C-alpha positions as CSV (number, residue, x, y, z in Angstrom):
1,M,0.0,0.0,0.0
2,Q,1.4,3.4,-1.0
3,P,1.5,6.1,1.8
4,A,-0.6,8.4,-0.4
5,L,-3.4,5.9,-0.2
6,L,-3.6,5.8,3.6
7,G,-6.8,7.5,4.5
8,R,-7.4,7.7,8.3
9,I,-3.8,6.7,9.1
10,S,-0.9,9.0,8.7
11,D,2.4,7.9,7.2
12,E,3.9,9.3,10.5
13,G,1.3,7.5,12.7
14,C,0.5,4.1,14.0
15,V,-2.4,1.6,14.2
16,S,-3.0,0.0,17.6
17,L,-4.8,-3.2,18.3
18,I,-6.7,-3.6,21.6
19,G,-8.8,-6.5,22.9
20,M,-8.8,-9.5,25.1
21,A,-6.1,-12.1,25.3
22,G,-6.5,-14.5,22.5
23,A,-8.1,-12.0,20.1
24,G,-5.1,-12.2,17.7
25,K,-3.5,-8.9,18.3
26,T,0.1,-10.1,17.9
27,T,-0.7,-12.2,14.8
28,L,-2.6,-9.4,13.2
29,A,-0.1,-6.7,14.1
30,S,2.6,-8.6,12.2
31,L,0.3,-9.3,9.2
32,L,-0.9,-5.7,9.0
33,A,2.6,-4.3,9.4
34,R,3.8,-6.5,6.4
35,R,0.9,-5.2,4.3
36,L,1.6,-1.6,5.2
37,G,5.3,-1.9,4.9
38,W,5.6,-0.8,8.6
39,A,7.1,-2.2,11.7
40,S,5.1,-4.1,14.4
41,L,5.5,-3.8,18.1
42,D,4.1,-6.0,20.9
43,T,3.8,-3.9,24.1
44,D,4.0,-7.0,26.2
45,R,7.5,-7.8,24.8
46,L,8.4,-4.1,25.3
47,I,7.4,-4.2,28.9
48,E,9.5,-7.3,29.4
49,A,12.5,-5.7,27.7
50,T,12.1,-2.5,29.7
51,A,11.8,-4.3,33.1
52,G,14.1,-7.2,32.3
53,A,11.7,-9.9,33.4
54,S,8.8,-11.9,32.0
55,L,5.2,-10.7,32.4
56,P,4.3,-13.4,35.0
57,A,7.4,-12.6,37.0
58,L,6.6,-8.9,36.9
59,L,3.0,-9.5,38.0
60,D,4.2,-11.7,40.9
61,R,6.9,-9.1,41.9
62,L,4.9,-5.9,41.4
63,G,1.4,-7.1,42.2
64,L,-1.6,-6.0,40.2
65,E,-1.4,-2.3,40.8
66,G,2.3,-2.1,40.2
67,F,2.1,-4.1,37.0
68,L,-0.7,-1.9,35.7
69,R,1.4,1.2,36.5
70,L,4.4,-0.2,34.7
71,E,2.2,-1.1,31.6
72,E,0.7,2.4,31.6
73,D,4.1,4.1,31.9
74,V,5.7,2.0,29.1
75,V,2.8,2.4,26.7
76,A,2.2,6.1,27.5
77,G,5.9,6.7,26.6
78,L,5.7,5.2,23.2
79,G,7.5,7.2,20.5
80,V,7.0,5.1,17.4
81,K,5.9,5.9,13.8
82,R,4.8,3.7,10.9
83,C,4.1,0.9,13.4
84,V,1.3,-1.5,14.1
85,V,1.1,-1.9,17.9
86,A,-0.3,-5.0,19.6
87,T,-1.2,-4.1,23.2
88,G,-1.7,-6.2,26.2
89,G,-5.4,-6.7,27.1
90,S,-5.1,-4.8,30.4
91,V,-3.9,-1.6,28.6
92,I,-7.5,-0.6,28.6
93,Y,-7.2,0.1,32.4
94,A,-4.5,2.7,31.7
95,P,-6.0,6.1,30.6
96,R,-2.6,7.7,29.8
97,A,-1.6,4.7,27.6
98,V,-5.0,4.7,25.7
99,A,-4.7,8.5,25.2
100,R,-1.1,8.0,23.8
101,L,-2.2,5.3,21.4
102,K,-5.2,7.3,20.2
103,A,-2.8,10.3,19.6
104,C,-0.7,8.1,17.3
105,G,-3.6,6.8,15.1
106,P,-6.7,4.6,15.1
107,L,-7.4,2.1,17.8
108,V,-8.8,-1.2,16.5
109,F,-10.8,-3.3,18.9
110,L,-10.4,-7.0,18.0
111,S,-13.7,-8.4,19.4
112,I,-14.1,-12.1,20.3
113,D,-16.9,-13.9,22.1
114,L,-16.6,-15.3,25.6
115,D,-16.3,-18.9,24.6
116,T,-13.4,-18.1,22.2
117,F,-11.7,-16.1,24.8
118,L,-11.9,-18.9,27.4
119,A,-10.8,-21.5,24.9
120,R,-7.8,-19.4,23.7
121,L,-6.7,-18.1,27.1
122,G,-5.5,-21.4,28.6
123,D,-3.8,-20.9,31.9
124,P,-4.1,-17.2,32.9
125,G,-1.0,-17.5,35.0
126,Q,1.2,-18.4,32.1
127,R,0.1,-15.3,30.2
128,A,0.1,-13.0,33.2
129,F,-3.5,-12.3,32.5
130,V,-4.7,-9.4,34.8
131,V,-7.6,-10.5,36.9
132,P,-8.7,-8.0,39.6
133,A,-9.2,-9.6,43.0
134,G,-12.5,-11.4,43.4
135,M,-13.4,-11.4,39.7
136,T,-13.9,-14.5,37.5
137,L,-12.7,-14.6,33.9
138,P,-16.2,-14.1,32.5
139,E,-16.6,-11.0,34.8
140,V,-13.3,-9.6,33.6
141,F,-14.4,-10.2,30.0
142,A,-17.7,-8.5,30.6
143,E,-16.0,-5.5,32.4
144,R,-13.5,-4.9,29.5
145,Q,-15.9,-5.2,26.5
146,P,-17.5,-1.7,26.9
147,L,-14.1,-0.2,27.7
148,Y,-12.6,-1.5,24.5
149,A,-15.6,-0.5,22.5
150,A,-15.6,3.1,23.9
151,A,-11.9,3.6,23.1
152,A,-12.0,2.1,19.6
153,D,-12.2,3.9,16.4
154,L,-13.0,0.6,14.6
155,T,-14.3,-2.8,15.9
156,V,-13.6,-6.0,14.0
157,T,-14.6,-9.5,15.0
158,S,-11.5,-11.6,14.9
159,C,-13.0,-15.0,15.8
160,G,-14.5,-17.2,13.1
161,V,-12.5,-15.5,10.3
162,S,-9.0,-16.1,9.0
163,P,-6.3,-13.7,10.0
164,E,-6.0,-12.6,6.4
165,A,-9.7,-11.8,6.2
166,C,-9.6,-9.9,9.5
167,A,-6.6,-7.9,8.3
168,A,-8.4,-7.0,5.1
169,Q,-11.4,-5.8,7.2
170,I,-9.1,-3.7,9.3
171,L,-7.4,-2.1,6.3
172,E,-10.7,-1.4,4.7
173,G,-11.9,0.3,7.9
174,I,-8.8,2.5,8.5
175,V,-8.0,3.4,4.9
176,S,-11.5,4.3,3.7
Protein backbone atom coordinates (compact mmCIF):
# COMPACT_ATOMS: atom_id res chain seq x y z
CA MET A 1 0.00 0.00 0.00
CA GLN A 2 1.35 3.40 -0.95
CA PRO A 3 1.51 6.08 1.76
CA ALA A 4 -0.60 8.40 -0.39
CA LEU A 5 -3.44 5.90 -0.20
CA LEU A 6 -3.57 5.81 3.58
CA GLY A 7 -6.83 7.50 4.55
CA ARG A 8 -7.36 7.69 8.30
CA ILE A 9 -3.80 6.69 9.11
CA SER A 10 -0.90 9.02 8.69
CA ASP A 11 2.41 7.94 7.24
CA GLU A 12 3.86 9.27 10.50
CA GLY A 13 1.35 7.51 12.72
CA CYS A 14 0.47 4.08 14.02
CA VAL A 15 -2.40 1.64 14.20
CA SER A 16 -2.98 0.05 17.60
CA LEU A 17 -4.83 -3.19 18.30
CA ILE A 18 -6.74 -3.61 21.56
CA GLY A 19 -8.81 -6.49 22.89
CA MET A 20 -8.84 -9.54 25.10
CA ALA A 21 -6.06 -12.10 25.31
CA GLY A 22 -6.54 -14.54 22.46
CA ALA A 23 -8.09 -12.00 20.10
CA GLY A 24 -5.13 -12.23 17.72
CA LYS A 25 -3.50 -8.87 18.35
CA THR A 26 0.10 -10.05 17.92
CA THR A 27 -0.66 -12.17 14.85
CA LEU A 28 -2.63 -9.39 13.18
CA ALA A 29 -0.07 -6.70 14.06
CA SER A 30 2.59 -8.64 12.16
CA LEU A 31 0.29 -9.29 9.23
CA LEU A 32 -0.90 -5.67 9.02
CA ALA A 33 2.65 -4.34 9.37
CA ARG A 34 3.78 -6.45 6.42
CA ARG A 35 0.88 -5.23 4.29
CA LEU A 36 1.56 -1.60 5.18
CA GLY A 37 5.35 -1.90 4.93
CA TRP A 38 5.59 -0.81 8.56
CA ALA A 39 7.11 -2.25 11.74
CA SER A 40 5.13 -4.12 14.37
CA LEU A 41 5.51 -3.82 18.12
CA ASP A 42 4.09 -6.00 20.89
CA THR A 43 3.84 -3.90 24.06
CA ASP A 44 4.01 -7.02 26.24
CA ARG A 45 7.47 -7.76 24.83
CA LEU A 46 8.44 -4.10 25.27
CA ILE A 47 7.40 -4.20 28.93
CA GLU A 48 9.48 -7.35 29.43
CA ALA A 49 12.49 -5.73 27.74
CA THR A 50 12.09 -2.52 29.73
CA ALA A 51 11.78 -4.29 33.09
CA GLY A 52 14.11 -7.19 32.34
CA ALA A 53 11.66 -9.89 33.39
CA SER A 54 8.77 -11.94 32.03
CA LEU A 55 5.22 -10.67 32.44
CA PRO A 56 4.29 -13.42 34.95
CA ALA A 57 7.40 -12.60 37.01
CA LEU A 58 6.57 -8.88 36.89
CA LEU A 59 2.99 -9.50 37.96
CA ASP A 60 4.22 -11.66 40.85
CA ARG A 61 6.88 -9.14 41.89
CA LEU A 62 4.93 -5.90 41.42
CA GLY A 63 1.42 -7.05 42.20
CA LEU A 64 -1.59 -6.04 40.16
CA GLU A 65 -1.43 -2.29 40.77
CA GLY A 66 2.34 -2.10 40.23
CA PHE A 67 2.09 -4.11 37.03
CA LEU A 68 -0.68 -1.88 35.68
CA ARG A 69 1.38 1.25 36.51
CA LEU A 70 4.38 -0.20 34.66
CA GLU A 71 2.23 -1.05 31.64
CA GLU A 72 0.74 2.43 31.61
CA ASP A 73 4.15 4.11 31.92
CA VAL A 74 5.70 2.04 29.12
CA VAL A 75 2.80 2.41 26.68
CA ALA A 76 2.20 6.10 27.49
CA GLY A 77 5.86 6.72 26.62
CA LEU A 78 5.74 5.15 23.16
CA GLY A 79 7.46 7.22 20.51
CA VAL A 80 6.99 5.14 17.37
CA LYS A 81 5.89 5.93 13.83
CA ARG A 82 4.82 3.73 10.93
CA CYS A 83 4.08 0.93 13.36
CA VAL A 84 1.27 -1.50 14.13
CA VAL A 85 1.10 -1.86 17.90
CA ALA A 86 -0.27 -4.99 19.59
CA THR A 87 -1.20 -4.14 23.16
CA GLY A 88 -1.71 -6.24 26.25
CA GLY A 89 -5.37 -6.74 27.11
CA SER A 90 -5.08 -4.81 30.35
CA VAL A 91 -3.91 -1.61 28.63
CA ILE A 92 -7.55 -0.56 28.62
CA TYR A 93 -7.22 0.13 32.37
CA ALA A 94 -4.51 2.74 31.65
CA PRO A 95 -5.98 6.11 30.60
CA ARG A 96 -2.62 7.73 29.76
CA ALA A 97 -1.65 4.75 27.63
CA VAL A 98 -4.95 4.72 25.75
CA ALA A 99 -4.67 8.48 25.16
CA ARG A 100 -1.13 8.04 23.79
CA LEU A 101 -2.20 5.25 21.45
CA LYS A 102 -5.16 7.33 20.19
CA ALA A 103 -2.83 10.28 19.59
CA CYS A 104 -0.71 8.06 17.32
CA GLY A 105 -3.56 6.83 15.14
CA PRO A 106 -6.65 4.65 15.09
CA LEU A 107 -7.40 2.09 17.80
CA VAL A 108 -8.85 -1.16 16.47
CA PHE A 109 -10.80 -3.35 18.89
CA LEU A 110 -10.43 -7.02 17.98
CA SER A 111 -13.65 -8.45 19.36
CA ILE A 112 -14.08 -12.11 20.29
CA ASP A 113 -16.86 -13.89 22.10
CA LEU A 114 -16.57 -15.25 25.63
CA ASP A 115 -16.29 -18.90 24.56
CA THR A 116 -13.44 -18.10 22.17
CA PHE A 117 -11.68 -16.06 24.85
CA LEU A 118 -11.92 -18.86 27.41
CA ALA A 119 -10.78 -21.49 24.89
CA ARG A 120 -7.78 -19.44 23.69
CA LEU A 121 -6.67 -18.10 27.07
CA GLY A 122 -5.53 -21.39 28.56
CA ASP A 123 -3.79 -20.95 31.92
CA PRO A 124 -4.14 -17.25 32.87
CA GLY A 125 -1.01 -17.45 35.04
CA GLN A 126 1.16 -18.44 32.07
CA ARG A 127 0.05 -15.31 30.21
CA ALA A 128 0.12 -12.96 33.20
CA PHE A 129 -3.54 -12.26 32.52
CA VAL A 130 -4.68 -9.44 34.78
CA VAL A 131 -7.63 -10.50 36.93
CA PRO A 132 -8.70 -7.99 39.57
CA ALA A 133 -9.23 -9.56 43.01
CA GLY A 134 -12.48 -11.43 43.41
CA MET A 135 -13.38 -11.45 39.71
CA THR A 136 -13.92 -14.46 37.49
CA LEU A 137 -12.68 -14.64 33.91
CA PRO A 138 -16.20 -14.08 32.51
CA GLU A 139 -16.57 -11.05 34.79
CA VAL A 140 -13.26 -9.58 33.55
CA PHE A 141 -14.39 -10.22 29.98
CA ALA A 142 -17.72 -8.46 30.63
CA GLU A 143 -16.01 -5.53 32.38
CA ARG A 144 -13.54 -4.90 29.55
CA GLN A 145 -15.87 -5.15 26.54
CA PRO A 146 -17.49 -1.71 26.92
CA LEU A 147 -14.10 -0.15 27.72
CA TYR A 148 -12.58 -1.48 24.49
CA ALA A 149 -15.64 -0.46 22.48
CA ALA A 150 -15.62 3.07 23.91
CA ALA A 151 -11.92 3.57 23.13
CA ALA A 152 -12.00 2.05 19.64
CA ASP A 153 -12.18 3.89 16.35
CA LEU A 154 -13.00 0.60 14.62
CA THR A 155 -14.29 -2.75 15.90
CA VAL A 156 -13.60 -5.96 13.98
CA THR A 157 -14.63 -9.46 15.02
CA SER A 158 -11.53 -11.63 14.93
CA CYS A 159 -13.03 -15.01 15.78
CA GLY A 160 -14.55 -17.17 13.09
CA VAL A 161 -12.53 -15.51 10.32
CA SER A 162 -9.02 -16.09 9.04
CA PRO A 163 -6.27 -13.67 10.05
CA GLU A 164 -6.02 -12.59 6.39
CA ALA A 165 -9.74 -11.79 6.20
CA CYS A 166 -9.57 -9.94 9.52
CA ALA A 167 -6.56 -7.91 8.32
CA ALA A 168 -8.44 -7.03 5.13
CA GLN A 169 -11.41 -5.78 7.21
CA ILE A 170 -9.10 -3.66 9.33
CA LEU A 171 -7.36 -2.15 6.32
CA GLU A 172 -10.71 -1.37 4.71
CA GLY A 173 -11.86 0.32 7.91
CA ILE A 174 -8.77 2.45 8.50
CA VAL A 175 -8.02 3.41 4.91
CA SER A 176 -11.52 4.32 3.73
